[in-house]
C-alpha positions, 0 to 999 in steps of 0.5 A: 502557479501559472503567472509566476512561471509565465505559463498558460493555465494548461501548460502549468497544469501539465508541468505540475502533473509531470513534476508530481509523477516524476517525484513518485517515480524517483521515490520508487526507483530509489527504494527498489530494483525494477525489472521487465517482470515488475508489476506495479500495484496502484492503490488508494482513491488517487493511486490509479490516476497516476499508475500509467504515467509512473509506470512509463517513467520507471520503465514498467509495462504492467499495473494492477489496480485491485478491485477494492483499491480505495480500501486496500491498505485498510484491508491489508493491515488486517493481515499484518503483524500486530505488535505491542511494546511495553517498557517499565523501570524495574523497582524491586522484584523484576518478576513483579515488573514482568507480571505487570507488563504482561497484564497490560499486554494481555488487556491490549491483545484482548482488545484486538480480539485474540489471546497471548497464547500463540503470540511471540513474546520477547523480554529484554533487559535494558541497562544504560551503557550495556548491550540489550540483553534478551531474557529467557522466560525461566532464566533471569540474571541473579543481580540486576543493575540499579536503574535497569528497565524491562521491555516486553514485546508482543507480536501476533505473526502475519496472518495468511493473506489471500493470493489470487492469480491474474487471469482474464476470461473471454474478452469483450468490449464494454459500453460507454454511455458517458464522456469527460473532457480531459487535458492530454499531455500534448496540450489538447483537450478531448472527450474521453470515454468514461466507464463505470468501473463497478459495472464492468464485467470480467473480460471487459477491455478497452484502449486508452486514453480513457477513464474508469471511475467508481464511487471512490477511485478513478483510473486514468488509462493513458494513450498507448495503454489498454485495460482489462478486467480480470476474473477477480474484477481487478483492473489490469493495465498494460502498455500496448505492444508490450 
């Protein structure tokens, strides 16, 4: 990368870093409006590495890194809708086709650990060249066109997701027993404080530039940013003076 661009290795790294973060920032701006009250959430193993830089590019001053950031998506999907869609051609008796689809759906939801009772069930008649027709469970068309299909959709609604307030206890300075040499945006290399994130107690805070690291996640705290460990052991990142 560096040689074709006639750049030194460090300059090429910084150019890649800038392009990468601008691509993320552009995608965020394109999909959602941002205000002074916007709070970014950084998840995954690598998301917290980019959090401060992306926040600066989109004009956001606060970021939250969940304490289980590396598995946050997997955790969240456990509270999401479970949707199954089955579809088949109606050959002969439409009620028999529905019964077969319901049997398949029942096996699927049982494998998910729940029953059809309590699920939202939608039945749709599909006829080529005609609008889709929602069917009532008890009322069916007297005549069904040849080649029609029946679609059955089963939805287990979103489960209650635990929500906690962002609160921080009495602040205290953490100890840092290690450092790591890093390339900064001004092209210099510095030994930055390296904190073991899993050992930081609620209330621990510090100024960037710094790194917070655990077994699966690294959080990069840029200059002009500070971090604070909340009561829930999340990392709250905030621009200094904001």
